[in-house]
C-alpha positions as CSV (number, residue, x, y, z in Angstrom):
1,X,-5.0,30.1,14.2
2,X,-7.9,32.1,14.3
3,X,-10.9,31.2,16.0
4,X,-12.8,30.4,13.2
5,X,-10.5,28.2,11.7
6,X,-10.1,26.2,15.4
7,X,-13.7,25.8,15.3
8,X,-13.7,24.5,11.6
9,X,-11.2,22.0,12.9
10,X,-12.9,21.0,16.0
11,X,-16.1,20.6,13.6
12,X,-14.7,18.8,11.2
13,X,-13.1,15.7,13.9
14,X,-16.0,15.7,16.3
15,X,-18.5,15.1,13.7
16,X,-15.8,11.6,13.0
17,X,-15.5,10.9,15.8
18,X,-18.6,9.9,18.3
19,X,-17.8,9.6,22.0
20,X,-18.7,5.4,21.8
21,X,-15.9,4.8,19.2
22,X,-13.0,5.0,17.8
23,X,-11.5,7.9,16.5
24,X,-8.1,9.5,16.4
25,X,-5.4,12.0,17.3
26,X,-4.5,15.8,15.5
27,X,-1.5,17.8,15.9
28,X,-0.8,21.1,13.7
29,X,2.3,23.6,14.1
30,X,3.4,26.8,12.1
31,X,6.8,27.9,11.6
32,X,7.5,24.8,15.0
33,X,5.2,26.3,17.3
34,X,2.0,24.0,18.3
35,X,-1.4,25.0,17.4
36,X,-3.0,22.6,17.4
37,X,-3.3,19.6,19.4
38,X,-6.4,17.2,20.1
39,X,-7.7,13.3,20.3
40,X,-11.0,12.4,20.2
41,X,-12.9,9.5,20.3
42,X,-11.7,6.2,22.3
43,X,-8.2,4.8,22.9
44,X,-10.4,1.7,23.6
45,X,-13.8,0.7,23.7
46,X,-13.1,-2.1,25.6
47,X,-11.9,0.0,28.4
48,X,-13.6,3.1,27.5
49,X,-10.5,5.0,27.8
50,X,-10.8,8.3,25.8
51,X,-8.1,9.9,23.0
52,X,-6.0,12.3,24.2
53,X,-3.2,14.7,22.7
54,X,-0.2,12.5,24.5
55,X,-1.6,8.6,23.4
56,X,0.4,7.0,21.4
57,X,-0.2,5.1,18.1
58,X,0.8,3.0,15.3
59,X,1.8,5.4,12.5
60,X,2.6,2.6,9.9
61,X,4.4,3.1,6.9
62,X,4.8,6.7,7.8
63,X,7.9,4.7,8.9
64,X,9.4,4.3,6.4
65,X,11.3,7.8,6.5
66,X,13.0,7.2,9.3
67,X,14.7,3.4,7.9
68,X,15.7,5.6,5.2
69,X,17.2,7.8,7.4
70,X,19.2,5.0,9.7
71,X,20.5,3.7,6.6
72,X,22.0,7.0,5.1
73,X,23.4,7.6,8.4
74,X,25.7,4.3,8.2
75,X,26.6,5.2,4.2
76,X,28.2,8.8,5.9
77,X,30.6,6.7,8.1
78,X,31.3,4.4,5.5
79,X,29.7,1.1,6.8
80,X,26.8,1.0,3.6
81,X,26.4,1.3,-0.2
82,X,23.3,2.5,-0.7
83,X,24.0,1.6,-4.7
84,X,25.6,-1.6,-4.3
85,X,23.6,-4.9,-4.9
86,X,21.5,-5.8,-2.0
87,X,23.3,-9.7,-2.6
88,X,26.2,-7.7,-1.3
89,X,25.2,-7.3,2.2
90,X,21.9,-10.1,1.7
91,X,24.2,-13.0,0.1
92,X,21.4,-15.1,0.9
93,X,19.1,-14.1,-1.6
94,X,18.0,-16.0,-4.6
95,X,20.0,-14.5,-7.6
96,X,17.5,-13.3,-10.3
97,X,17.5,-11.6,-13.6
98,X,18.7,-8.2,-12.0
99,X,19.9,-7.5,-8.9
100,X,18.2,-4.1,-7.7
101,X,20.8,-1.8,-5.1
102,X,19.6,-1.1,-1.6
103,X,18.8,2.4,-3.0
104,X,16.6,0.7,-4.5
105,X,14.6,-0.9,-2.0
106,X,13.9,2.6,-0.4
107,X,12.7,3.9,-3.7
108,X,10.6,0.7,-4.4
109,X,12.2,0.3,-7.6
110,X,13.2,-3.1,-6.4
111,X,10.9,-5.0,-8.3
112,X,11.0,-7.6,-5.7
113,X,7.7,-8.8,-4.3
114,X,6.4,-7.6,-1.3
115,X,6.1,-10.5,1.1
116,X,2.9,-9.0,3.2
117,X,1.0,-9.1,-0.2
118,X,2.4,-12.5,-0.9
119,X,0.8,-13.5,2.4
120,X,-2.7,-11.7,2.9
121,X,-3.0,-14.4,-0.8
122,X,-1.5,-17.2,0.9
123,X,-2.7,-16.8,4.5
124,X,-4.9,-14.6,5.1
125,X,-5.1,-12.8,7.7
126,X,-3.0,-15.5,9.7
127,X,-0.9,-14.2,12.1
128,X,3.0,-15.3,11.0
129,X,5.8,-15.5,13.2
130,X,9.3,-13.9,12.9
131,X,11.0,-15.6,9.7
132,X,8.7,-15.8,7.5
133,X,8.7,-12.5,6.0
134,X,12.9,-14.0,4.7
135,X,11.4,-17.2,4.3
136,X,8.8,-16.0,1.7
137,X,12.2,-13.7,0.3
138,X,14.8,-16.3,-0.3
139,X,12.1,-18.7,-2.3
140,X,10.9,-16.3,-4.5
141,X,11.9,-17.7,-8.1
142,X,10.8,-14.3,-10.0
143,X,9.9,-10.3,-9.6
144,X,6.9,-7.9,-10.5
145,X,9.7,-6.6,-13.0
146,X,13.5,-5.1,-14.3
147,X,15.1,-3.2,-11.0
148,X,14.6,0.5,-11.7
149,X,12.3,0.1,-14.7
150,X,8.6,0.6,-12.6
151,X,7.7,1.7,-9.3
152,X,5.6,-0.6,-7.1
153,X,4.8,-0.1,-3.6
154,X,7.0,-3.0,-1.8
155,X,7.3,-4.0,2.0
156,X,9.6,-6.2,1.2
157,X,12.4,-3.6,0.6
158,X,12.1,-2.3,3.5
159,X,12.2,-5.4,5.9
160,X,15.5,-6.7,3.9
161,X,17.0,-2.6,4.4
162,X,16.4,-3.2,8.3
163,X,17.6,-6.4,7.8
164,X,21.3,-4.7,6.3
165,X,21.5,-2.0,8.8
166,X,21.4,-4.7,11.7
167,X,24.2,-6.6,9.6
168,X,26.0,-3.3,9.0
169,X,25.8,-1.6,12.3
170,X,26.0,-4.7,15.2
171,X,22.9,-3.5,16.7
172,X,19.4,-4.5,16.4
173,X,17.2,-2.6,14.3
174,X,14.9,-1.7,16.4
175,X,18.0,0.0,19.0
176,X,19.9,1.8,16.0
177,X,16.0,3.4,15.3
178,X,16.7,4.4,19.1
179,X,19.8,5.3,20.2
180,X,20.8,7.4,16.7
181,X,17.5,9.0,16.0
182,X,14.3,8.9,18.6
183,X,16.6,10.0,21.6
184,X,18.7,12.6,19.5
185,X,15.6,14.3,18.5
186,X,14.0,13.9,21.9
187,X,11.1,11.9,20.4
188,X,10.9,10.7,24.1
189,X,7.3,8.3,22.9
190,X,8.6,7.0,20.0
191,X,9.2,3.4,19.4
192,X,9.4,0.8,16.8
193,X,7.7,-2.2,17.7
194,X,7.6,-5.9,15.8
195,X,4.0,-7.3,17.5
196,X,0.6,-6.1,17.8
197,X,0.8,-8.9,20.6
198,X,3.0,-6.5,22.4
199,X,1.9,-4.2,25.4
200,X,3.6,-1.4,25.8
201,X,2.2,1.5,27.7
202,X,-0.6,4.3,26.8
203,X,-1.0,2.5,23.0
204,X,-4.3,3.1,21.6
205,X,-5.8,-0.3,20.7
206,X,-6.4,-0.6,17.5
207,X,-9.7,-1.3,15.7
208,X,-11.6,-3.1,12.7
209,X,-15.4,-2.7,12.3
210,X,-17.2,-5.4,11.9
211,X,-20.2,-5.6,9.0
212,X,-23.8,-4.7,9.7
213,X,-25.2,-8.5,8.6
214,X,-22.2,-9.5,11.4
215,X,-24.1,-7.5,14.4
216,X,-21.9,-4.9,14.0
217,X,-19.7,-3.3,16.5
218,X,-15.6,-3.9,16.6
219,X,-12.7,-6.3,16.3
220,X,-9.0,-6.0,17.5
221,X,-7.3,-5.0,14.9
222,X,-3.9,-7.1,14.8
223,X,-1.3,-7.1,12.3
224,X,-0.8,-10.3,10.4
225,X,2.9,-10.2,11.2
226,X,5.0,-10.5,14.0
227,X,8.3,-8.9,12.7
228,X,7.2,-6.0,11.5
229,X,10.5,-3.3,11.2
230,X,11.2,-0.7,9.4
231,X,8.6,-1.2,6.6
232,X,6.1,-0.1,9.3
233,X,6.3,-1.1,12.9
234,X,6.8,2.4,14.7
235,X,4.8,4.0,17.3
236,X,4.8,7.4,18.4
237,X,2.8,10.2,19.3
238,X,1.7,13.9,17.7
239,X,3.8,15.8,19.8
240,X,6.7,13.6,18.9
241,X,6.0,13.8,15.3
242,X,5.7,17.4,15.3
243,X,9.0,17.0,16.4
244,X,10.3,15.2,13.9
245,X,8.1,17.1,11.3
246,X,10.5,20.4,12.7
247,X,13.6,18.9,12.3
248,X,12.7,17.6,9.1
249,X,12.5,21.0,7.2
250,X,15.7,21.8,9.1
251,X,17.3,19.2,9.8
252,X,20.2,18.9,12.3
253,X,20.3,14.7,12.4
254,X,22.4,13.6,8.9
255,X,24.6,15.9,6.6
256,X,22.7,18.1,3.9
257,X,24.0,15.5,1.6
258,X,21.6,12.8,2.7
259,X,19.0,15.0,3.0
260,X,19.0,15.8,-0.7
261,X,18.9,12.2,-1.4
262,X,16.0,12.3,1.0
263,X,14.0,14.2,-0.8
264,X,14.7,13.8,-4.5
265,X,12.1,12.3,-6.9
266,X,13.2,9.0,-8.5
267,X,14.0,8.6,-12.1
268,X,12.8,5.3,-13.5
269,X,15.3,4.0,-17.0
270,X,11.9,5.2,-19.0
271,X,12.8,8.6,-18.1
272,X,9.6,9.2,-16.0
273,X,10.3,11.2,-12.8
274,X,7.8,9.6,-9.7
275,X,7.6,12.0,-6.5
276,X,9.0,9.1,-3.9
277,X,12.3,9.8,-3.0
278,X,13.3,7.9,0.5
279,X,11.1,7.4,2.6
280,X,9.3,10.6,1.8
281,X,6.6,12.1,-1.2
282,X,6.9,15.2,-2.5
283,X,4.6,16.8,-5.2
284,X,2.1,19.8,-5.8
285,X,-1.2,20.2,-3.7
286,X,-3.1,22.7,-4.9
287,X,-0.4,25.0,-6.1
288,X,1.9,24.2,-2.9
289,X,4.8,21.8,-2.0
290,X,4.0,19.5,0.3
291,X,6.0,16.4,1.7
292,X,4.3,13.8,3.3
293,X,4.0,10.4,3.9
294,X,0.6,8.0,4.6
295,X,0.6,4.8,6.6
296,X,-2.2,2.0,7.3
297,X,-2.0,-1.0,9.9
298,X,-5.3,-3.3,10.6
299,X,-7.0,-1.0,12.3
300,X,-5.3,2.4,12.2
301,X,-4.3,4.3,10.1
302,X,-1.8,8.0,9.6
303,X,-0.6,10.5,7.6
304,X,2.4,12.4,8.5
305,X,2.6,16.1,6.2
306,X,4.3,19.6,5.8
307,X,4.5,22.4,3.9
308,X,7.8,24.0,3.9
309,X,6.7,27.0,1.9
310,X,4.3,27.9,5.1
311,X,6.0,26.1,7.9
312,X,2.9,24.5,8.5
313,X,3.4,20.5,9.8
314,X,0.3,18.5,10.2
315,X,0.1,14.8,11.8
316,X,-3.0,12.6,11.8
317,X,-2.8,9.1,13.5
318,X,-6.3,7.2,13.3
319,X,-6.8,4.0,15.4
320,X,-10.0,3.2,13.7
321,X,-11.9,6.2,13.0
322,X,-13.7,6.0,9.5
323,X,-12.0,8.6,7.7
324,X,-9.1,8.5,5.9
325,X,-5.8,10.9,7.6
326,X,-4.8,11.6,4.1
327,X,-8.1,13.4,3.0
328,X,-8.2,14.7,7.0
329,X,-4.3,16.6,6.4
330,X,-5.9,18.0,3.1
331,X,-8.9,19.2,5.0
332,X,-6.7,20.8,7.3
333,X,-4.5,22.4,4.8
334,X,-7.5,23.7,3.1
335,X,-8.6,25.3,6.0
336,X,-5.8,27.0,7.3
337,X,-4.3,28.2,4.0
338,X,-7.5,28.9,2.2
339,X,-8.3,29.6,-1.8
340,X,-5.7,32.9,-1.4
341,X,-3.0,31.0,-0.8
342,X,-4.0,28.3,-2.7
343,X,-4.4,26.9,-6.4
344,X,-7.5,25.1,-7.9
345,X,-8.4,21.5,-7.0
346,X,-7.4,18.6,-9.0
347,X,-10.2,17.8,-11.2
348,X,-11.6,14.5,-11.8
349,X,-13.6,12.9,-14.8
350,X,-17.1,12.6,-14.5
351,X,-18.1,9.1,-15.6
352,X,-21.0,10.3,-17.3
353,X,-18.7,11.9,-19.6
354,X,-17.3,8.6,-20.4
355,X,-20.3,6.6,-19.9
356,X,-19.6,3.5,-22.9
357,X,-16.5,3.0,-20.6
358,X,-18.2,1.8,-18.1
359,X,-18.5,-1.9,-16.5
360,X,-15.8,-2.4,-19.4
361,X,-12.7,-4.4,-18.8
362,X,-9.1,-5.3,-20.7
363,X,-6.8,-6.7,-20.8
364,X,-2.5,-6.1,-21.1
365,X,-1.2,-7.8,-24.2
366,X,2.4,-8.1,-22.9
367,X,1.1,-8.1,-19.5
368,X,-1.6,-9.8,-19.0
369,X,-2.7,-7.3,-16.2
370,X,-6.2,-6.8,-15.9
371,X,-8.1,-3.1,-15.8
372,X,-11.2,-1.6,-15.8
373,X,-13.8,1.2,-15.5
374,X,-16.5,2.0,-13.1
375,X,-17.8,4.8,-11.2
376,X,-15.8,6.3,-8.5
377,X,-16.6,8.1,-5.7
378,X,-18.7,11.8,-6.1
379,X,-19.5,10.4,-9.5
380,X,-16.3,10.7,-11.2
381,X,-14.6,8.1,-13.9
382,X,-12.5,5.4,-11.8
383,X,-9.7,3.2,-13.4
384,X,-10.0,-0.4,-11.7
385,X,-6.5,-2.4,-11.3
386,X,-6.8,-6.0,-11.3
387,X,-10.4,-6.2,-10.2
388,X,-9.5,-4.0,-7.3
389,X,-12.1,-1.2,-7.0
390,X,-12.2,2.1,-8.7
391,X,-10.0,5.3,-8.3
392,X,-11.0,8.4,-9.4
393,X,-8.9,9.0,-12.6
394,X,-8.0,12.8,-12.8
395,X,-8.8,15.4,-16.0
396,X,-6.1,16.8,-17.5
397,X,-7.1,17.6,-20.4
398,X,-5.2,15.8,-23.3
399,X,-5.2,13.0,-21.0
400,X,-6.6,11.1,-17.5
401,X,-3.9,9.7,-14.7
402,X,-4.2,8.0,-11.7
403,X,-0.7,9.4,-9.9
404,X,1.8,8.0,-8.0
405,X,0.9,9.2,-4.7
406,X,-3.3,8.7,-5.4
407,X,-2.5,4.9,-4.6
408,X,1.7,4.1,-5.1
409,X,1.8,2.6,-8.0
410,X,2.0,4.0,-11.3
411,X,1.3,7.2,-12.3
412,X,-1.2,5.3,-15.0
413,X,-1.6,7.5,-18.0
414,X,-4.3,7.2,-21.1
415,X,-4.7,9.7,-23.8
416,X,-8.8,11.3,-23.3
417,X,-9.3,10.7,-26.9
418,X,-9.1,7.5,-27.0
419,X,-11.4,6.8,-24.5
420,X,-15.1,6.5,-25.8
421,X,-17.5,8.9,-25.0
422,X,-20.5,8.0,-27.3
423,X,-21.4,4.3,-29.2
424,X,-19.3,1.6,-28.1
425,X,-16.0,1.4,-26.4
426,X,-12.9,1.6,-27.9
427,X,-11.5,-2.9,-29.3
428,X,-8.1,-1.7,-27.7
429,X,-6.7,0.9,-25.3
430,X,-3.2,2.4,-25.2
431,X,-2.4,2.2,-21.4
432,X,1.3,3.7,-19.9
433,X,2.3,2.8,-16.4
434,X,5.5,4.4,-15.1
435,X,6.3,5.9,-18.3
436,X,5.7,1.9,-20.3
437,X,3.1,1.6,-23.2
438,X,1.0,-1.3,-23.4
439,X,-1.6,-2.2,-25.3
440,X,-4.8,-3.4,-23.7
441,X,-7.7,-5.3,-25.9
442,X,-11.6,-5.3,-25.1
443,X,-12.6,-7.9,-23.3
444,X,-16.7,-9.1,-24.8
445,X,-19.2,-7.5,-22.5
446,X,-21.2,-11.3,-21.7
447,X,-18.2,-13.6,-20.2
448,X,-18.6,-17.6,-21.0
449,X,-21.0,-19.6,-18.5
450,X,-18.6,-20.6,-15.9
451,X,-19.9,-24.4,-16.3
452,X,-17.2,-24.5,-19.5
453,X,-14.1,-22.6,-18.6
454,X,-14.6,-23.5,-14.4
455,X,-14.9,-27.3,-15.4
456,X,-11.4,-27.3,-17.4
457,X,-10.2,-25.1,-14.5
458,X,-10.8,-27.2,-11.8
459,X,-8.2,-29.2,-10.3
460,X,-5.5,-28.8,-7.9
461,X,-2.3,-26.6,-8.1
462,X,1.1,-25.4,-6.4
463,X,3.4,-22.6,-6.0
464,X,6.3,-22.7,-5.0
465,X,6.5,-19.0,-4.5
466,X,4.2,-19.2,-1.8
467,X,4.7,-22.5,-0.8
468,X,1.4,-22.8,-1.0
469,X,-1.1,-25.5,-2.2
470,X,-4.4,-24.5,-4.2
471,X,-8.0,-25.6,-5.1
472,X,-10.1,-24.9,-7.4
473,X,-13.9,-26.2,-7.7
474,X,-17.3,-25.8,-8.9
475,X,-19.7,-25.3,-5.7
476,X,-23.4,-25.2,-6.6
477,X,-22.4,-23.2,-10.7
478,X,-19.8,-21.4,-8.5
479,X,-16.7,-21.5,-9.2
480,X,-14.3,-21.0,-5.8
481,X,-10.3,-21.0,-5.3
482,X,-8.9,-22.3,-2.0
483,X,-5.6,-22.0,-1.0
484,X,-3.2,-23.5,1.5
485,X,-0.5,-22.0,3.2
486,X,2.0,-22.5,5.4
487,X,0.3,-20.3,8.7
488,X,-3.4,-20.1,7.4
489,X,-5.1,-19.7,3.8
490,X,-7.8,-17.5,1.6
491,X,-11.3,-18.5,0.0
492,X,-12.0,-16.4,-3.2
493,X,-14.5,-16.7,-5.5
494,X,-14.3,-16.7,-9.4
495,X,-16.3,-14.3,-12.2
496,X,-15.0,-15.6,-15.6
497,X,-14.2,-12.2,-17.7
498,X,-13.2,-14.6,-20.3
499,X,-12.3,-17.9,-20.8
500,X,-9.0,-17.0,-19.7
501,X,-9.3,-13.9,-17.5
502,X,-11.1,-14.2,-14.3
503,X,-11.7,-11.7,-11.0
504,X,-10.7,-13.3,-7.7
505,X,-12.8,-11.6,-4.6
506,X,-12.2,-12.5,-1.3
507,X,-14.9,-13.9,0.3
508,X,-13.3,-14.3,4.2
509,X,-15.5,-12.8,6.6
510,X,-12.8,-11.5,8.6
511,X,-10.7,-9.8,6.2
512,X,-10.1,-6.5,6.6
513,X,-9.5,-4.8,3.5
514,X,-10.6,-7.5,0.9
515,X,-7.6,-6.9,-1.6
516,X,-7.7,-6.9,-5.5
517,X,-6.5,-9.7,-7.4
518,X,-7.1,-11.5,-11.3
519,X,-6.3,-15.0,-12.5
520,X,-5.1,-15.3,-16.1
521,X,-5.3,-19.4,-17.2
522,X,-2.0,-20.8,-18.5
523,X,-2.2,-23.0,-21.4
524,X,0.1,-25.8,-22.8
525,X,-0.8,-27.9,-25.8
526,X,-4.5,-26.8,-25.2
527,X,-4.8,-28.0,-21.6
528,X,-5.0,-25.7,-18.9
529,X,-1.1,-25.7,-17.5
530,X,-1.4,-23.7,-14.7
531,X,-3.0,-20.0,-14.1
532,X,-1.0,-17.0,-12.5
533,X,-2.0,-14.5,-10.1
534,X,-2.6,-10.5,-10.6
535,X,-2.5,-8.2,-7.5
536,X,-1.9,-4.2,-7.3
537,X,1.6,-4.9,-5.6
538,X,2.4,-8.6,-7.2
539,X,2.5,-9.7,-10.5
540,X,2.5,-12.9,-12.4
541,X,2.5,-15.2,-9.8
542,X,2.8,-18.6,-10.6
543,X,0.7,-21.8,-9.4
544,X,1.5,-25.2,-11.8
545,X,-1.2,-27.6,-11.9
546,X,-0.4,-31.0,-10.2
547,X,-1.4,-34.6,-11.4
548,X,-3.0,-36.1,-8.7
549,X,0.2,-38.7,-8.1
550,X,2.3,-35.3,-7.4
551,X,-0.7,-34.1,-4.4
552,X,0.5,-33.6,-0.9
553,X,-2.1,-36.2,1.3
554,X,-4.0,-33.6,2.9
555,X,-5.0,-32.3,-0.5
556,X,-5.2,-35.9,-2.6
557,X,-7.7,-36.8,0.5
């Protein structure tokens, strides 16, 4: 690394991490030799302790690749068949229309709903005890899609994979990782920790910013589960992760066949090939191949990335810095390789080019999925999924595309000539999700008044798959959905987009990242019989309308 490259990185990180705020740690190695190793900002605002290169931090979903390697080690020993049904190892799971394999759990193609997403819907940020994830999975009556037909990021798959590893190894999942992976690789400061309520030496506090309207400052970040496993429970350091990255490029633990599986992309039943392998993503960035996996927790995030052709390894872990480790890792690649070794950056569609599309919403004829268009960061055209934020669409000439690696769903693709550049938005669009093509119909620009549709929707409901009750009511001209879960609750405001389609906006002031959700009314004989909720990771979650005679006592009163 040249002096100017080091100065550029120092300037980048110092500008993002003031000395009185949480920060991050960064490690960079070239050909296995560490060339940049720094801590920025505070590990603990409460105690005034600075981040250092040896500070331990949560890495979230960057943990997933270790879970996959653990499963592959058992497969090499004949103790786990990755292509067998998950119910061969976990027979208690409910039989659904089609049963995914263990491999499909690893590639996010199982179709199972994500227990974490379901928990956010029903209980908000309430902390759930051990056993809640398993109970959630046991009561699911439906899946998001048929196994192998789509790809939607699912933490439940990795939680179930952890349980399968326990059963076939005869060891606790955490102990298996320690004995078979961390210790042999010399990752002395790495472990799998199920709960943020546990105390471990040298671990940075996770920090969540408080809105200015609440006085600013910070809150402690605590993940709302005490049973994180292979989906995202690891604590590590930049030194340990750089050691792992060097091993990833020249592995000694696990067979060559296992590593070939780890890095192979996934082919869906539609024929589409996605860049996600087994706990790792592998794709092009500015003309060079990168292998990586991001991670997110409450109050922190991480990005692990390697450029194999350059022997360039990068790890960025945050405990609350207001910056994206994924974007920072790309900035490091840009700085160290430079334009002379990199190709052009991805081009995003300009929102001004597609002005008639801005603010318009469409609903899928078959799926009922709500999409919309809005201006995203940098004046780009963004696709909004299930009333979520606008994420930029890449301009690839004949099509606009939101790749899987940008939001861990999809990819979503639209023919450029289907979108309006002048005049009115088209009444019908054809959108492809993970190779599936569906027609989406335009919703009227002026939604109906809440007083009409809201009054018909007001009432009490129950979701068996959530084990939760719900209440919809009009209050002062506004429509609210209150969900009562087993451990907490959630309150959302409903915005009418049509008589049967509503956007859901969480209004809990302590919600860290308000999640996207849309509601579709279900009618029977012209009357409201229930509704279904869609999020990017949960599809057609059913709520059934209750008669007063069937209400639980707390709701009936």
